[in-house]
N, C-alpha and C positions, 0 to 999 in steps of 0.2 A: 473424648477425641482420640483417634488413634488412625495410624497411615497404615495402609497395605497398598502393596504394588502402585507405590507412588500416589496413591489417591487418599484425600484426609475424610475419615468416615467422620460423621456427626450425629448423633443419636437425638433425632427430634426431627421436627418437621421447619419446611422453608416458611417464610410469610406468604399471604396471596399479594399478589402484586400485578396491575393492569399492564406495567412494560417490565421485560427481562433484558437486561444487557449481558448480551452471551459473551463470555469471556472479559477478563479483567484489563487485558492489554489496552493501553490508552484509552480506557472506560471514561476517563477524565472529560476528553471531548466531548463525548454523550451526554455525561452527567450536568456538567457545566454550560453548557451552550446550547445544545439540542431540547434535553430536558428541562433544565433550567426551574429548577422548583418541581417540577412532577414528580413523582415519588417512583421509585423503582427499585429491582433486586436485580443484584449481579451474581450470576451465575458465574461462579468463580471455576478456571481451568487450569492454573499453575500455580500448586498443583490444584486437582479438580475435588470439589467438596462432594460427596457422596453421602446423602441423608438417609437416615435409617430410623423408618418411622411404620408403623401399623397400616397406615392409610396408603403410602407409598408402595409399599410391599404387598397389598392386594390389588392395588392398580397395575403392579409390573406383572402380577400373574393373572390378572384377568387379559392383559394384552398379549402374554405370553401363549394363553389359552387360544387367543382368536388365533395367532400366528400359526400355532401346531393343528388347528381346526383346518386353516388355509391351505397348509400344507399338504393334509388328506386330502380334501377336496380336488387339489389338483393333481392327485394320484403322483405326487413328488415323494418318491423315496428318502429324498435326502434332509433327513429329518434332523440331523445336529445343525446347532446354533454355536458360533464362537464366541469366547469372552467378549469380542470387541461389540458382536451383535446382541447379545445380553445387556451389555452396557448401555447400547443405542436405547434399547428399550427401558432400562431403567431411567435413564434420563428423561425418556417420554412420561413416563410415568411420574416422577418429579414435577416436572412441567406441568402435566395435567393437575397436578396438586394445588399448585402455583396459580395456576387460571390465569394466564395472560391474554391481554390483547394483542398486544405487540411484542416480538423480541427481536431487537435490532442487536447489531454486531459492527464492530468497527476493525474485524479481522475475516476478510469476504472471502480468504482461499481458505477457511477450514473446514478439512474434510466433515468434522463432526457438525458443525453448523449445518452444511450441506444435506447430510443425511437427515437433520430434522426439519431442515424445510421441505424435503421430498416427502417425511411420513406424516410429521405432525399435521393436523388439517384444521385445528382449533384455534388458532393464533394468526397473525397477518407477521411476516418476515420481512425485517428491512437489513439490507445489508452494505455496508459502506466502503467504496474501494480504496484500500489504505497503500495503495504504492503500484508501480507498472507490474505489470503480469508478461513475460516474456514469451515468445515462442516456444522455446525450448521448454517451459512448464506445461505446455498443453501437449506439445508434441512428442516428448521423451518421457518424460513423468506421466504421461497419458491421466491427467488431470481431469476430472468431470466436476462441473460446477453444478448445483441446483440451487437458485435462487429467485425468491419471488418479486420483491420490490429492491431493485438494485441502482444504488446511488453512484453512478461512475463518473470517470474524468471527462468524457465527450464522448462523441460519436464512432470515432477511432474503435475504442474498446466496443462497441456494441457490434461494428462490422466484424470484429477480429474473435469474439465470442460466437456469432455465427457461424464464421467461416470454419472454427473449430466444434461446431457441434455443442455448445455448450448451451444449459438449459435455464433461461432467464424467462420470466414471464412480463415484468416490464421494467423496461429501461428508464432512467432519469439521468441524462447527460448533464450532471450540476457544477463540476469541477472538484477541487481538491478542498475538503473540509478543512484540515490545519492552516493551508493558506490561506482561505476565504476567512477565516477566523483573524489569522494575523492581519490582514490587510483590512480588513472592518473596522481593528481597534487600532490600527496604523495607519492613517492617510496622509500622514504630513510627507513632505518632499526631501527625500534625502539627497544630500551632495553628491557628487559623483566621485570617491574615493581611489577607485581601481580601473584600472584599463581593461584587466582581465579577472573575472572573479572563477574560480576553480571550485568545482562543488566534488568533495570526497566521495570514493566509491568503496573506499577500505573496508577488506573484510581479515578477519582473523586467520592467519594462515592455517593453523591445526582444525580451524573448521572447512576448509577449502575441499571442495571435492573433485577428484581426478578429472570429470567431465567438463570442470569450469576452467581449466587450466589454460584453454584458448583466451579466455576473458581476460585473465588476469597477466596473459603476455601482451594482450591489445592494450591494456591499462598502462603497462610500463611503456610501451612505444608512446602513446599518447602522452605521458609524464614527461618522457626524455624530449618529446618534440616541443612541447611547451615550455620546459627548462631552458631549451637552448633560445628560443623564439624570444623569452622574457628578458634572457640576457642578451642577448643580440641588440633589441631595441629598448634596453634600458627603462623597461616598463615597470608601472605599479600594479602590481598584483595581489590580490588576496586569498588565501587558501582556505577554504570553509570544509572543518573536517566534521568525520562522521561522528565522533565521538568527543567527550569532554576533552578538555586541554589536557589532564592527567593521563590518557593513555598513552603509555610511554610507545608501546609498539606501532602506533599508527604514527606517531610524531618523528620518531627515529627513521622509520622508512621514508617518510617523504623528505627530510632534511636531508637524508644521501643523495637525493635526487637535486633539490632547489636549492640548498643550503640556506642562507639569510637572503634570499632576492623575492621572498613571498613574506607576508604576514599570515602567519599562522592564527587561525579562529577556532578556539576549541568550540563545541555545539553545547550550547545551552537549551534544552528542550524545543530546539529546531528554530527557535525564534532570532538566533544568531547567524543562522545560514539566510533566513529571509531577509534581514538586514544587509548581510552581504550581498544578496541580490539587486538590492534597492540601489546599493553603492558603487555598484560595478557597471560598466559600459559594455562587456562582451562577457557571457556566461559560457565557462567550455565542461563538458563531463561526459561520462558514457555510464548508460545503466542507471541512472538515477531518477527519480521522479522528480527532484527538484527543477532538475533543468527543464523539463517539460511544464512545472509549474511556472517557472519562468518566462516560458514562451507564451503561455496563456494571458500573462500579466503583459506581453508585449516586448520582452527583453530580448537583444539580439543573442542567439546560442549558437553554439557548435557543439553537436553531438556524435561523438567519435567511436568508430568500433573497426577493428583492424583484423577481426576473426576470420574473414572472408567468407562467411556464412550469414543467415539470418535468424537462426535458432535464439539470439536474442533479441532483436527489432527488426521490422522492416519499413524503417520511417522513410519519408520522402529525402530525395537529394539534397533538396533545399535546406534541410538543418544537419544530415547525414555527411560525414566525413568518413570515407574507408580506403583510402590511396595511403599504404603504407610507405609515404616517401615523403623526405622532411621539406625538399622544396615546393610540392604540391600543397603541402601543409601551411608553409608560410606565406604563398600564393593566396589562399583562401581566407587566412585570418586576414592578411593586408586589405581584400579585398572588404570584408565583414567592418574592418575600423575605418575603411575611406568611405563606405556607403552612407548616405545620409538615414538617419532613422526615419524621414517620410516615405523615405523608397524603399528601406526594410520593411516596414509596416505595411506597406500597398503589395507586396508581393508575397508576405507571408501571414497577413491577418488572416484568410479563410482557413489555412491549413492549422492555423494555432489554435483556433475556435474549436476546428474539428478534434483535435488532440486534447485540449484542455480548455474547458467553458470557463469563462471569468466573467461575473454580474456582480461588481461591487454594491448594488442596489438591493440584490437580493442573493446575498451569499449561502452556500450549503447547508449550513445549519440552521437558518431561517425557512429554506426550502423545506428539509427534512423536518423541522420541529412542525410544520402546517401541515405536511402530509401525516405525521403520525397523530396529532390531536385530532385529525379527522376520524380514527380508529377507535379512541378512547370514549 
């Protein structure tokens, strides 16, 4: 075993498998709940495993020859192939040797996966939406999705993908995989502990891009408004952190804003945040998948964005708050707190389902498993 260009070289051949999990990130959701005793092979990408084997090399050379012949037939003088393109063809050669029926991933925004889905024709490609995709991701970064079977949150995602010209063969609006798993295994009724639950959108500042500064300024406004509101009304509030409790940068940042007026709950594999949703009357956040999961489940939510753009999201005003004014913010939260649950659900239920499907009797992991078994 050796490392080169941040790739792990393995001298040998991967085993044949009817199912490949592409990218090990959060692959436990797929292994434990979707496959559930169906054997699989994880194509590791962090770092990527590159298999060196005579069969793979011969397959790679054959694919490369086909590409070169195609270039000549099309009378394209641009014969050069980049290292990334060569790596792409080597991946296809490796996958051809593994000989899968299905290639499944939880990293639906992976360019490497998109290219495989576009070019590899001997398998079915299953992609599961792992989080919200902002308008900025499509417009500014000019990202192009190529997906075959796409298990997305709701019809909202389908409409946006069509709007931005993304290439998807089949959409399956099924909701959130991890939330569906959580709800399926935790169906007890939790007592309300918090008047307001706040979902963290914290990002480590050293990793923040200049193009995202407006979003983080917007977050500061939201938290300053919330801290003032909680203090003025003497409310019970839970703050559900993005990272485990030992992340000092996150806890120190928020303690400067909220002090000891909120309960800080460290993230434990996402479960603690979902439990926090169960125990909160109203959920407030920004650019968070969790707040959409909460709405799909039927919770009262408020989604804040003070950037004065739609580059992050373009949700309906029934859940969006954009007015950078504390009095307006206070009035909006007062209204939510006073509104009966029945009234709230009547006016938001249809839009909630549009954003985030939720079917407790047929959660995403069961739906995807049934689809996958049909191709084995």
